[in-house]
N, C-alpha and C positions, 0 to 999 in steps of 0.2 A: 425272558429268553434263557435257554438252558446254557449253563457254563460247562463246557466239556473240558474236564481237568486232565492234566498230565501229572506224573509223579512229582510230589513236592508242592504242587500249586494249591492255593487255598481260595475260598470264596465265602463271602458273608452270607449268613442265614437270616432271612427276614421273618421267619416264622418259628414258633416254639414247638408246635405239634407237627410232626413229620412222619413220613414213612421212608424206610430204606429198602429199596427193591433190589433183589439180587437175582441174576440169571446166570446159570452155569451149564456146561454141557454134560454134567453128571451130578448125581446127588452129592451134596456137600453139607457140612454142619455149619451152622451160623451161631455166633455168640457175640458177646461184648464184655469189655472190662472197664471198670470205673477207676480213674486215677486222680490223685491230688494234683496240686499245681506243678509238681515235678514229674508227673506221669506215673508215680508209684502206685501199685495195686497192693493194698494193705492186708488182704486176706481173701479167702474163698467167698466171703459174703459180698465182695466187691465184683463178682463175676456173674453174669447172667448167661445161662447155657441151657441145653435141652433138659438137664436134670433139675435145674432151678430156673424156669423160663421167665420169671418176672422179678423185677426190682422197681423201685419208685422211678417212674419216667421211662422205663425200658421193658421191652418184651420181645422174646425170640421164639422160634418154632421149637417144638419138642422133638422133631424128627429131622433126618437128613432128606433133602429134596433138591431138585434142580432149580427150583424157583422159591424165593423167600420174600416175605414182607415183614420187616421188623418195625414195630411201633415205637416211636420215640416222642417223649414230651419233655423238652428241655426245661420247661417251667417247673416240672415235678422232680427234677434231679436234685438231690441234696446239695446244700451250699458247699459242702466239703469237696465235692466232685468238680474238677476243672477240666478233665479230659475223658472222653468216651471213645474207646477204640473198638471198631467193628472187626471181628475175627471170622475167618473162613478156614475150614479144615476138611480134609478128605477123611471119610469114615475109615476106621481101622479094619473093619471086617469086609473083605471082598472089594471089588471095584478097583479103579486106578489108585496107584500109590504115590503119584506125583502130579502136580498141576501141569507140568510140561506135556503130559500125554492127553490132555483134554483141552477143550476150547477155552480161550481166555475169559475169566469171569467178568461180568459187567455189573456195576453197582450204580444205582441212581438214588439221589435224595429228592423226594417229592413232597409237596404239600398234601393236605387232606383231600383236596379236590383233584388230585392226580397231576397237578402242574409240576413238571420236572424242574428242579432248581439247579442241580448239579449232577454230573455223571462222570464215571471213571471206568475205563476198560483196563483191567490189570494185566498188562503184557509183560514179557520178559521173564516169566516164571519157568523153571525147568525141573530141578529135583525136589523142589519144596513141596511139602504136604500140608503146610499151614501158612497163612498169610494175614498180616494186618492190612485190611483193605482201606479203611477210612479212619480219620480221627476227627471227632467233633470237640472243639475246645473253646473255652471262654477267653475273650480278649477284651479288656476294658469294659466289662459289663455286657458285652455282646457275644454271640456264638458264631463260630465259623466252622467250615468243613475243610479238611485238607486231604488230598489224595496221597496215601502212604505207599501201599504196594510192597511192603517189606515181607519177604518170604523166609521160611525156616525149614531147612531140610530135616531137622530133628522133630518136626511136627509140633503139636500143641505143647508138649513138655518144654521144648526149647523156647517157644514163643512166650509162654507164661513165665518161664525163668527169666527171660530177658526183661520182663516187665516188673521184676522184683518180687514175685510171688514165691514164698518159701515152700509151699505145698504144691508146686507145679506138677510134679510127677503124679501125685495122688489125684489131683483135680483132673488132669488129662485122662487118666484111667476112668474116673467117674463119668466124664463127658462121653467117652466112647462106649461105656457100659450102658448109659442111659439111651444112647442112640440105638445100640444093639437090641436092648429090651423093647424099645418102641417098634423096631422092625419085626421082632419076633411076635409081638402082639397084633401086628397088622392083619386086618381081615380083607380078603380079596373083594373088591367092589363089583357091582354089576358092570358088564362090559359096556363101554360107551359106544353107541351106535349113531348112525346118521339120521335116525328117525325121531329124534327129539329127546334123547336121554338127557335128564336135567342136571347132570353133574356140572357144578360151578366151574367156570374158567376165568382166567384173568382177562379183564377187558381194559383196554386203554382208550378212554373216550377221545373222540375226534376233537381237535382243537377248535375253539370257536372264539367269538369276540369277547366272551367273558374270560375269567382268569384262566386262560390256557385250556381248560377242559370243560365240557358241558355234558349234562345228562341227556339233553335232547338237542340235536342239531337241526338247523333250519332246513326246511324243504324248499319247494319251488318258490314260495313267496313268504316264508316265515323266518323267524330268527330263533336263536338259542334261548329256551326258556328257563333252564335250571342248571344247577351245578352239583356234581356228585360229591358225596362225602365218603371218603374211604372208610370201610368198616373196621379198619384196624387203627383208627385214631385213638390218642390217649389225651388225658388232661390231668391236671394236678389233683391228687386226692384231697379230701376235705381238710385233713390236717397233715400238711407236708412234713415228712420226717426231718429231724435235725441231725446233723453230723453224718456219719457213715451210714450207708443203707444196711438195714437189718435183714438177715436171711430168715429169721424165724417169724412165724405168724403169717396170716394171709395178707397179700398185697393186692391192691386194686390193679386190674390190668387184664389183658386178653392174651390167650395163647394163640400165637400166629399159626395158621394152617397154610401150608404151601399151596399156591394156586394150581400147580400141576396135579390133576386128580389122581394120576397114577402113583405119585409120590406121597400124597396126603391121604393116607388110608385111615379110616376110623379105627379106633382101638376097642377091643372087647373089654368089658368091665372085669375086674378081678373077682375071684370067688368071694361072695359075701359083700362086695362093694356096691355102690349106688349104680343104678341103671341110668344111662344117658337118654333123656327124652327129647333131645334137640332135634331140629329139622332133619329129616332123613337124607336129603340130597344136598343141602346147602351147608358147606363147612363154615362154621362160625368161630370166632375167636373167643373162647371161654365165656359163653353166656352165663348169666347168674345161675347158681345151682337150682335144679328143678325142685318143686315142692315135694316133700317126702311122701305125700299121699298120691302121687301121680299114678294113673292107671297103667297097668302093664300092657305092653305091645304084643299082639299075637304074632307068632312066627310067620314070616312071609308077607305081613301086612305093613304098610307104611305107618310111621308114627303119627299120632294125632297132631295136627298143627297147633302151635302155641303162639299167642300174640306176644311180641317182644322177644323172640328167640334169637335175634341178631345181636351183634356185638354193640357195646355202648356203655357209657357211664351212668346214663339215666334211662328211664323208660321211654322218654321222648326220642332220645338218640337211637335206642334200639329199634323202636317202631319206624323211625325214619329210614334206618339202614335196611330193615326188613322190607319196607315198601320198595326200596330201590332194588333189593334182591329179587323181589317178585317181578318187577319191571324187566330186569335183565333176563330172568328165567323165561318169561313169556316171549321176549324178543328172540331168544336163542331157540326155544322149542318151535316157534313158528317158522324160523329160518330153516330148521331141520326138516319140518314138514313140507315147506314149499320146495326145498331142494329135492326131497324124495319124490314129490309129484313131478317136478321138472325132469328128473332122471327117468321116471316111468314114461313120461310123454316122449322124451328123446329116444328111449329104447324102443318103444312101440313104432315110432316112425322109421327108425333104422331097420327094424326087423321086417316091416312091411316093404320098405324100399328094396331090401336085399332079396326078399322073396319074389317081388315083381320084376326084379332086374333080369331074372332068368326067363327067357321067352316061353319055355316049356310050362312054367307055372301059370301063364296067362290063359291057357287052354284047359277047359274042364273046371273042376272044382278045387284044384290045388291052390289057386290064388285066394279063393274065398276062405279055404281052410287056414291058410297062412295068416290072413287078416284076423280071423276069429281067434287063433292061438295067440297072436300078438296082443289083441284086445284083452284076452283073458289074463295074460301075464300082467298087463297094465293095471287091470282092475285089482288083481291080487296085491301088487306092490302098493297101489294107492290105499287099499283097505288096510294093509299092515301099517303104513305110515299114519293113517288116520287113527288107528287103534292106539298107537304109541302117543300120538298127539292128544287124543282124548284122555289118556291116562294122565298126562302132564296137566291138562286143563282141569281135570277133576281134582288133582292135588292142589293146584293153584286156587281153584274156586273154594275149596275147603279152607285154605289158608286165608283167603280174602274174607270169608264169612266170620272168622274169629278176629281178624285184624281190624276190619272196618269199625265194629262197635267199640273197640278198645282205643281208637285214635283220640288224641287230645284235641282241645278246641281248635288249635291252629290247623290241624290236619283233617278235621271232621267236616262232613257235609252239613249243610244248614238244617237238614232234617234229622240229624243225629241227636238223640236225647241229651247228650252232654251239654248242649246249649241251654237246656231248660234250667240247669243249675249254674248258669254263668255268674262268675264273679270277676271283677277286674283283676288281672294277674299282677304279681309283684316283680316279674322279670319277663323279658322278651323271649319268645321261642326261637329255636334254631332254624325253623323253616315255616312255610305257610302253604296252604293248598290253593292252587289257582283253578283247578278243575279236575277232569277225569280224562284218561287216555284209554283207547281200546283199539283192537284190530278187527278187520272184517271177518276173519275166520271164527272169532268168538266175541261178538259184540256185547254179550251179556256180562263178560268179565271186565270190570273196570278197575284200572290202576290209578290211584290218586296221583295227580301231578303236583309234586312238592318242589318248592323253590327255596333256596337258602335265604336267610335274612342276616343283615340288611340287604336290600335289593342291590344287585350289582349292575343292573340295567333298568332303564325305564320300560314301561308297558305301553303298547299301542293296541287299543281296542278298535279293530277295523270295522267301520260303519259303512264301507263301500258296498255297492250293489253286488249281491251274490245269491246263489241258490243253495239251499241246504242239501245234504247228501241224499235225502229221501226224494229229491227231484222237485220239490216245491220251491217256487220263487217268491221271495218276500218283497212287499212294497218297500220302497226306500225309507218312508217315514217309519214303518214298523221296524225295519232293520236298525234305524238310528235309535229308536226307543229301546230295543233290546240291547244295543251297545251301551247306552247310558245305564240301563239296569245292571248290566255286567260290571260297569265301572263302579257304580255305587255299592254293589255287593262286595266287590274286592276291597274298596276303600273302607267299608264298614268292618270287614274282617281284619284288615290291618290295624285299624283303631282298636278293635276289641281285644286283640292278642298282645297289645303292648301295655305296659304299666301306665297309670294315669300321669299325664304330663310328658310322656316320652314320645308322643307322636302328634304332630300338628298338621291339620288338613286345610289346604287352600283350594279354591275353585275359581276358574275363569270360564264364564259363560257369556260371551260378548253380546249375543242377541237374545239371551234369556230362553232359548229353545229347550233347555234341559231342566226347566223349573219343576216340572212334574216329577221327573225321576230323582231330582236332588232334594225333594221335599223332606224325606226322612232325615237327611243330614242337617237341613236348615231348621226344621221344627225342634229337633232335639238339642240344638245348640252346640254341636260338636265341632263346627267349623270355627276357624280362627277369626273369620270375618265373613259377612254376607258374600255370596258369589259376585265376583267382579264383572261388570257389564260395560260395554262400550269400549272405544279405543283408549280412553283415559284410564279406565279400570284395568285393562290389560297392561298398559305401560306401568302403572303403579305397582301391581303385584310382581311383574317381572323385574322391575328395578330393585325392589326390596330383596327378592330372593337372589338376584345376581350379586347384590352387595354382600349378602350373607356368605355366599360361596367365596367371594374375594377375601373377605375378612378372615374366615376360618382357614382358607388355604395359606394366607400370609402368616397367620399365627402358627400353624403347624410347621410350615417350612422354616420359619424362624425360631422354632423351639420355644415359643412364648405363648402357649395355649392359654395360660392364666391371665394374659393381658387383653383378652377380648373385651369390647365395650360392655359396660354394665347394662343389663336389660336385654342383651342379645339372646334370642331364643336358640338354645343349643340342642333342642330336641330334634328327632328325625322329622323332616318336612316332606309332605306329599302334595304335589300340585296336580289337580285334575284340569285338563284343558278340553273344553267341548267346542265342537264346530270349527276346529282349525281348518283353513287359515283365515276364517272370517274374523275381522277386527284386528288382524296382525299386519303392521307395516314392515318395511325392511329391517328397521331397528329391532322390532319385537321378534321377528323371525331369527335374527342373529342371536338375541338373548336366549331364545328358546333352545337353539342349537347348543349354546354354551352351557345351559343348565343340563341338557341331555348328556353332554360329554363330560363335564367337570363336576356336576352336582352329586352323583352317587358316592364319590370318594369322600365327600364331606357331609353326607347325610341329607342331601336334597334330591328327591326322587320325582320322576315325571310319569304321569299317566295321561295319555292322549286318546281322545275319542275323535277319530278323523277318517275321512275317505281319501285315500291317496290320489285318486283321479281328480278330485276337486282341488287338490293342492298342486296339480301338475302345472298350473299357471306360473309357478315359480321356477319351472324347468328343473334341470338336474341339480340345482342348488340344494334341494332338500333330500336328495338321495342318501347322503350320509346320515341324515336324521332318521330316516326309516330303517336303515341298516343297523343303527345303534340301539333300536328299541326291539323289545320282544313282542312279536305280533301274536295277538289273541283274537279270537272271533266270537261274536255273540251267538252264533249257531254252530252246530257240529261241522267240523271241517278237517280234512286230512292233510294239513300243511306242515306237520311236525315229523321229524325223523329221529330215531334213536341213534346213539353213537356206536353201537356194537355191530349191527348188520344193516342199518339204514332203512328199516321199515317205515312206511308212511302211516303214522298213527293218527287216529281221529281224536281231535280235542273237543271236549264239551265244557262250557263254562260252568262255574259253581254258582248257579242262580238260586235264589230263594224260592221255595215251593209256592205256587199261587195261593193267595189267601193267608199265608203265614205272617204272624206278627213278631217273629223271632228277632228280626233286625231292629225293629222299633224298640223292643224290650231291651235288647243288648245296648243299643245306642243311648237309651235313657240312663242306664247304669254308668256308661262311659262318661256321659255329660255330668252326672252327679259326682262321680269321682274326680273329674276334671275341675269342678267347682271347688271341691274340698282341697284339691292340690294347690290351686292358685290362691 
């Protein structure tokens, strides 16, 4: 729940990697100062501003803008720093000269998934032209945020002087000069139109059952499958600096680009300087420098897409953020196209109605001429909208063609050659691929559906009677087989992308109906134990996992994680349940609901293969269970919606190609590594 702060109020911060989002009614300058335990700023190297936009654990925008996203990693802030003050100032060149003449600035502290932790509206400003908005400070080993709202009529010079900076006047001039130079270099972008221009915008995901925000919100019968990662996240460098932050030398981090496309203009390279080959329409936060031998871009032509051109500290993180950028771009471009077509339809109807409303036009050929003119205008508008949409689709398709082959194991399809060189990884990935998403206007363009790890919610593979989108209806037995194949493919992927011994797999198959699909897991020996059958087997597995959840929760809450019983398996646990509710009595159902609700927070995850209609005998008792799980389907189905415009996206599971032995080969290596580990 968001803490809405008032001046002087503080709030604990539960996360180290944060974003500070700023919204104002006019372009403003954003910066931050680092202070010691007394709040003293010891020099210009302790200030991050548009002229020096990165310091360990901090990054700000290079330009003035009405919207900002500052990247903060409190874990990377040097130990000598105890206070971080977020500063806002009005540019010295043009525009308002006091905050009292503009809308009150709004500041929010969010997690990387967009979850708002605390917010503060800075009211009561009048003649001030600079203000300390927030203070992040250490207290007994933990970080808190305080709403400050201290304004300065003397601007940045007075603000920096108040914080003990001897060179306050010179630094204030440096900041304003850097902003002015950035504005002077700005290049006017193409005009944003309603027909699908792909300029990136700020999107606030719709809140869902997962941690506040979701990448895909549930449709009519689905649930939220994934969680977004802010492209401006930071994390500690490989060797955190000691003592005061240094101004010299490159620092890891990203340069924040304002979300407002009108304020965040690309800058032209200086004469003789390097050319920027980053994505032409998506503003990124300082991607890694391009290779020196990159080909030149022809004037008027879009830059060639590059895999990993999004922000991030690793290639996996950059590719993850790039996929999400493609997802958002396709959603917004499609929304613009649909909106343009709807407008053309509405305009044609109004013009025809207006023409026929005059009785004189109903006689002779005037009515027919009016209809033809309206239809011609409609066709022209639709053609223009489709041309703009096809332009965006072409660019996205080109990007997909270079991104898909570059995806790592966890994000790649099973037919990707990267699986042929599989080796058991040494660390878990940040996300995993659950399938593909596409829209009816462009079914050939598939966006990987990535979900963050560890799983925040359980998975429900719906084996209920359904027809595929192509109109064919599947036999219930065939649909159940496909559902089990989907579950096994997902389980094999989760095992394969985790280090040896970090993931343990359990299976409940009360009637043994899933034996054929489960064979690869059984034969390779990757299961913790043979699939549990019968009521006794169900009760035994559920009792052991429930006990594990209880023990870990008590240890964590009591601050005694090192006092867990010896021999307790502390790895991530995944339980596959087939044919629910067959073999489940009331006690087993209660335990299953407990695992679904409490398990993910302590590393116990649930994957159910079930038909909701067959479980209806339990009545509304199980409705909370279905709502707590992420619904997936073994056949293409359009039950998922994006958080930006709410399109119905068609989901297709990540199944193994027919006849492929890739899963068997991967699981054999997983089993061999597991044997060595144990």
